[in-house]
C-alpha positions as CSV (number, residue, x, y, z in Angstrom):
1,M,72.1,79.2,78.1
2,Y,74.6,76.6,76.9
3,E,72.7,75.3,73.7
4,N,75.3,76.8,71.1
5,E,78.5,75.0,72.8
6,L,76.3,71.6,73.3
7,L,75.3,71.8,69.5
8,A,79.2,72.6,68.4
9,L,80.0,69.5,70.5
10,Q,77.5,67.3,68.6
11,K,78.6,68.9,65.3
12,S,81.9,67.9,65.9
13,N,81.2,64.6,67.2
14,R,82.8,65.4,70.5
15,Y,79.3,65.2,72.3
16,R,79.0,62.7,75.3
17,K,76.3,61.3,77.4
18,R,76.1,58.9,79.9
19,E,74.7,55.3,79.4
20,I,73.6,52.1,80.7
21,Y,75.2,49.3,78.5
22,D,73.7,46.0,78.1
23,E,75.7,43.8,80.7
24,E,75.3,40.8,78.1
25,L,78.2,43.2,76.2
26,L,82.0,41.9,76.5
27,D,83.5,44.7,78.0
28,L,86.7,45.5,76.5
29,A,86.3,49.5,77.5
30,S,86.8,49.6,81.1
31,N,90.0,49.9,83.1
32,D,89.0,46.4,85.1
33,Y,92.2,45.0,83.8
34,L,92.0,41.9,86.1
35,G,87.9,41.4,85.9
36,F,87.9,41.8,89.4
37,A,84.7,44.3,89.0
38,Q,83.0,40.6,88.5
39,D,84.5,39.1,91.0
40,K,81.8,37.8,93.6
41,E,84.1,36.1,95.9
42,L,86.0,39.1,96.7
43,F,82.9,41.1,97.5
44,E,81.6,38.5,99.7
45,K,84.7,38.9,101.5
46,A,84.6,42.7,101.8
47,V,81.2,42.3,103.1
48,K,82.0,39.8,106.0
49,D,84.8,42.1,106.6
50,V,82.9,45.3,107.0
51,S,80.4,43.4,108.7
52,K,82.6,42.9,111.7
53,Y,82.5,46.7,112.7
54,K,79.4,48.7,114.2
55,Y,80.2,51.6,111.6
56,H,80.2,50.3,107.5
57,A,80.2,54.2,106.8
58,P,83.2,56.7,107.1
59,K,81.0,59.4,108.4
60,A,83.3,62.5,108.7
61,S,86.5,63.5,107.3
62,Q,89.8,61.5,108.2
63,L,91.2,64.1,110.4
64,V,87.6,64.1,112.3
65,N,86.6,60.5,113.2
66,G,85.9,59.1,109.5
67,Y,89.2,57.1,109.7
68,H,88.4,53.7,110.0
69,Q,90.2,50.4,111.1
70,I,89.9,48.9,107.8
71,H,91.4,52.3,106.2
72,H,94.6,51.6,108.5
73,Q,94.7,47.9,107.7
74,F,94.7,48.8,104.1
75,E,97.5,51.3,104.5
76,Q,99.6,49.3,106.6
77,Y,99.5,46.3,103.8
78,L,100.1,48.3,101.1
79,C,103.3,49.7,102.8
80,Q,104.5,46.0,103.7
81,I,104.0,44.8,99.9
82,N,105.4,48.1,98.2
83,D,108.1,48.8,100.8
84,F,107.0,52.8,101.6
85,E,107.4,53.7,105.1
86,D,103.5,55.3,105.1
87,A,100.3,55.4,103.2
88,I,97.1,57.3,103.2
89,V,93.7,56.3,101.6
90,V,92.0,59.1,99.3
91,G,88.8,59.2,98.1
92,S,89.6,58.9,94.5
93,G,92.5,59.2,91.9
94,F,91.6,62.5,90.8
95,L,91.6,63.8,94.5
96,A,94.7,62.2,95.2
97,N,96.5,63.9,92.0
98,L,94.5,67.1,93.3
99,S,95.9,66.4,96.9
100,L,99.4,65.9,95.7
101,I,99.7,68.6,92.7
102,E,98.3,71.3,94.9
103,A,99.5,70.8,98.2
104,L,103.4,69.9,97.7
105,P,104.6,72.9,95.4
106,R,105.4,75.8,97.7
107,K,106.6,79.5,96.9
108,K,110.2,79.2,95.2
109,D,109.4,75.4,94.2
110,L,109.6,74.0,90.6
111,L,106.5,71.7,89.5
112,I,107.5,69.7,86.4
113,L,104.9,67.5,84.7
114,D,105.0,65.3,82.0
115,E,103.1,67.1,79.0
116,Y,100.9,63.9,78.8
117,Y,100.2,64.0,82.5
118,H,96.2,63.1,83.7
119,A,94.2,65.8,83.4
120,S,93.4,66.1,87.3
121,G,97.3,66.8,87.7
122,I,96.8,69.3,84.9
123,L,93.7,71.1,86.7
124,A,95.5,70.9,90.2
125,S,98.6,72.8,88.8
126,R,96.8,75.7,88.1
127,L,95.9,76.3,91.9
128,V,99.7,76.3,92.7
129,K,102.0,79.3,93.7
130,S,105.2,77.8,92.2
131,E,106.4,78.2,88.9
132,V,105.1,75.0,86.3
133,V,106.6,73.5,83.6
134,F,106.0,70.7,81.3
135,F,108.7,68.4,79.7
136,K,108.5,66.5,76.5
137,H,106.8,63.0,77.3
138,N,108.6,60.5,78.8
139,D,111.9,62.1,78.0
140,A,114.6,62.1,80.8
141,T,117.1,64.4,78.4
142,D,114.4,67.1,78.4
143,L,113.4,66.6,82.2
144,E,117.3,67.1,82.9
145,R,117.7,70.0,81.1
146,I,114.8,71.6,82.9
147,L,116.3,70.6,86.3
148,K,119.6,72.0,85.5
149,T,118.9,75.2,83.9
150,N,116.1,76.2,86.5
151,S,116.7,77.3,90.1
152,Y,114.5,76.5,92.7
153,K,114.0,75.9,96.4
154,R,112.4,72.3,95.7
155,A,111.4,69.9,92.5
156,I,108.4,68.2,92.1
157,V,108.2,65.9,88.9
158,A,104.8,64.3,88.1
159,V,104.8,61.3,86.0
160,E,102.8,58.3,85.4
161,G,103.6,54.5,85.3
162,I,101.6,53.7,82.5
163,Y,100.1,56.4,80.1
164,S,96.4,55.4,79.5
165,M,95.8,56.8,76.2
166,I,98.8,55.3,74.7
167,G,99.9,52.6,76.9
168,D,103.5,53.1,77.0
169,L,105.3,52.5,79.9
170,L,106.9,55.3,82.4
171,E,111.0,55.4,80.8
172,K,113.3,54.1,83.8
173,K,116.0,56.8,83.1
174,I,113.4,59.4,84.6
175,F,113.6,58.1,87.9
176,N,117.5,58.5,87.9
177,V,117.2,62.0,86.6
178,A,114.9,62.9,90.0
179,D,117.1,61.3,92.2
180,K,120.3,63.0,91.0
181,Y,118.8,66.3,91.5
182,Q,116.9,65.2,94.7
183,A,113.1,66.0,93.0
184,L,110.3,64.6,94.5
185,L,109.2,62.0,92.1
186,I,105.2,61.6,91.9
187,V,104.4,58.3,90.0
188,D,100.8,58.2,89.3
189,E,100.4,54.3,89.2
190,A,96.6,54.1,88.4
191,H,96.9,51.6,85.3
192,S,100.2,50.3,86.2
193,S,99.7,48.6,90.0
194,G,97.9,45.2,89.3
195,V,99.4,45.1,85.7
196,L,103.3,45.0,85.8
197,G,105.7,43.8,87.8
198,E,106.6,40.4,89.4
199,K,104.3,41.0,92.0
200,L,101.8,42.9,89.9
201,L,102.7,46.2,92.0
202,G,103.6,48.3,89.0
203,I,106.4,50.0,87.7
204,F,108.2,50.5,90.6
205,D,108.0,46.5,90.9
206,H,108.4,46.3,87.1
207,Y,111.9,48.2,87.1
208,K,112.8,46.7,90.6
209,I,113.4,50.1,92.3
210,R,113.2,50.3,95.8
211,P,111.4,53.6,97.1
212,Q,113.4,56.3,98.3
213,K,112.6,59.3,100.5
214,N,112.1,61.4,97.4
215,H,109.7,58.8,95.9
216,I,105.6,59.2,95.8
217,K,103.5,56.4,94.5
218,M,99.9,57.1,93.8
219,G,97.3,54.6,92.9
220,T,93.8,53.8,92.3
221,L,91.3,51.5,93.4
222,G,88.7,51.8,90.7
223,K,90.7,50.2,87.8
224,A,92.7,46.7,88.3
225,M,91.4,46.7,92.0
226,G,88.0,46.2,91.0
227,S,86.6,49.3,93.6
228,Y,86.8,52.6,94.2
229,G,89.3,55.3,95.6
230,A,93.0,55.8,95.7
231,Y,95.8,55.8,98.0
232,I,99.2,57.3,98.3
233,L,102.8,55.8,99.6
234,A,105.6,58.1,100.4
235,S,107.5,58.9,103.6
236,N,106.6,59.3,107.1
237,E,106.9,63.2,106.6
238,I,105.1,63.6,103.3
239,I,102.2,61.6,104.7
240,S,102.3,63.8,107.3
241,F,102.7,66.9,105.2
242,L,99.7,65.8,103.2
243,Q,97.4,65.3,106.0
244,N,97.9,68.7,107.3
245,R,98.0,70.7,103.9
246,A,96.2,68.8,100.9
247,K,92.7,70.1,101.1
248,A,91.4,67.3,99.2
249,I,92.2,65.3,102.1
250,I,91.6,67.8,105.1
251,Y,87.9,68.8,103.8
252,A,86.7,65.4,102.2
253,T,84.9,63.1,103.6
254,A,87.1,60.0,104.4
255,P,86.7,56.9,101.6
256,S,84.3,54.4,101.5
257,V,84.8,51.8,104.1
258,F,83.5,48.9,101.9
259,D,85.5,49.9,98.6
260,T,88.4,50.0,101.0
261,A,87.9,46.7,102.2
262,L,87.1,45.2,98.7
263,A,90.3,46.8,97.6
264,L,92.2,45.1,100.7
265,Q,90.7,41.8,99.3
266,A,91.7,42.5,95.6
267,F,95.2,43.4,96.4
268,K,95.5,40.3,98.7
269,K,94.3,38.1,95.9
270,T,97.1,39.7,93.3
271,Q,100.0,38.5,95.8
272,T,98.2,34.8,96.2
273,K,97.6,34.7,92.5
274,T,100.4,36.6,91.2
275,H,101.4,34.3,88.3
276,Q,98.2,33.3,87.1
277,L,97.1,36.7,86.7
278,S,100.2,37.6,84.7
279,T,100.2,34.8,82.8
280,A,96.5,35.6,81.8
281,L,97.3,39.3,81.1
282,Q,100.7,38.2,78.6
283,T,98.2,35.9,76.8
284,R,95.9,38.4,75.5
285,I,98.7,40.9,75.1
286,N,100.5,38.5,73.0
287,T,97.2,37.9,71.0
288,A,96.9,41.4,70.2
289,Q,100.6,41.8,69.3
290,E,100.0,39.1,66.8
291,I,97.3,39.8,65.1
292,F,98.1,43.9,65.1
293,N,102.2,43.2,64.4
294,Q,102.8,46.0,66.8
295,E,105.0,45.8,70.2
296,L,102.5,46.4,73.4
297,F,104.1,47.0,77.1
298,S,100.7,46.7,78.4
299,P,97.1,45.5,77.9
300,I,96.1,48.8,76.4
301,L,96.0,48.7,72.6
302,T,94.9,51.6,71.0
303,I,94.5,52.4,67.3
304,D,94.7,55.8,65.7
305,M,91.5,56.8,63.8
306,T,91.0,59.4,61.0
307,N,88.3,61.4,62.6
308,S,85.8,61.3,65.6
309,S,83.2,60.2,63.1
310,K,84.8,57.0,62.4
311,A,86.0,56.4,65.7
312,M,82.1,56.6,67.1
313,R,81.1,54.3,63.8
314,M,83.7,51.3,64.8
315,K,82.5,51.5,68.2
316,E,79.1,51.1,67.0
317,L,79.8,48.3,64.7
318,V,81.6,46.5,67.5
319,K,79.2,47.0,69.8
320,E,76.7,45.2,67.1
321,K,79.2,42.2,67.4
322,G,78.5,42.2,71.0
323,F,81.4,43.9,72.1
324,L,82.0,47.1,74.2
325,I,85.6,49.3,73.2
326,G,86.2,52.8,74.1
327,A,86.2,55.4,71.0
328,I,88.4,58.3,73.0
329,R,88.2,61.8,71.0
330,P,89.5,65.4,71.2
331,P,90.3,67.0,73.8
332,T,91.0,63.9,76.0
333,V,93.4,63.0,73.0
334,K,94.7,64.9,70.2
335,T,93.4,63.1,67.6
336,P,90.7,60.0,67.8
337,I,91.4,56.7,68.8
338,L,90.0,53.5,70.0
339,R,91.2,52.2,73.1
340,I,90.9,48.3,73.8
341,I,91.4,47.0,77.2
342,L,92.7,43.1,76.9
343,R,91.1,42.6,80.3
344,L,90.7,39.3,81.9
345,G,87.0,39.4,82.4
346,V,86.9,38.3,78.5
347,D,88.0,35.0,77.3
348,V,91.0,35.1,74.9
349,E,89.4,33.5,72.1
350,K,86.5,36.2,72.2
351,I,89.1,38.8,72.3
352,R,91.1,37.4,68.8
353,E,87.6,37.2,67.2
354,I,87.2,40.7,67.9
355,L,90.2,41.7,67.2
356,Y,90.3,40.4,63.7
357,V,86.8,42.2,63.1
358,I,88.2,45.6,64.1
359,K,91.3,44.9,62.1
360,E,89.3,44.1,59.0
361,N,87.0,47.2,59.3
362,H,89.8,49.6,60.3
363,V,90.8,52.0,57.0
């Protein structure tokens, strides 16, 4: 039924499949930036926390009876360390973006997305009844032009803290423009939470921006926190609106209790081991900058490839050396790239070793 389409994907080197990789491969492909996905101490603490309660599964949606004490504890802790009024846990980053983008824009509103915004937000934007426009990537001037020249009841702007396929940071001026025009600003911190800032809390922390009523922060638990799920931080009003209007919250089973407990332990570790974790990350970033002679703003190293076939061959070459890296191909990106995560789960000298191999074989 779909054989021609699948054949076309194979011929263009865009065919994808699931694979269980050898655990002995040194992982530089995943978004486990802090190495928490292999931290058994965090796992054991989470097991202990969940074992205190009668139920270890959510059983239903949050608005029926799936909202667990651990969900509540997690939300309170996030509000405390991030200085937001309220929070809500969500099943995944994809569902969090779907919740925000689908629910917040109403008729006569204007939804404005960075042209490189995550696919989950792009998908959700097709469901809204408001006008949807895109602004040039990370361009505060272009965003202001749109806000200044359009008429709307409310404006909602969606951006990312770190853009995962490029590794660049959100331009600080975008906060200023959103505040100037009183636009709601959704900041997807999926790849910046746990990576940036004095307290490793993300782009707000990095720029020392105190959250305002128009600010919304979304973060995932399946990346730096080594768990699964997501959260949304915002004003009391916004969180109340979402739990009454966001279909991906109302009609989905509440997030995993265990994964939420695991993420809570992970966040607590980032706050007690901040300096140690930040220093280790920066050491790896400095190593890559030195080898490739380019400035990096995050632990995401991307290397342009001329075509998908070469990207896949490089991935296999590196795999033969005992390492796993990402070969990212269209349509995820416009042109193929190697995506290398300078994560803490791999010794820095091992990272140095494979980066030289990649550099020597990259033509």
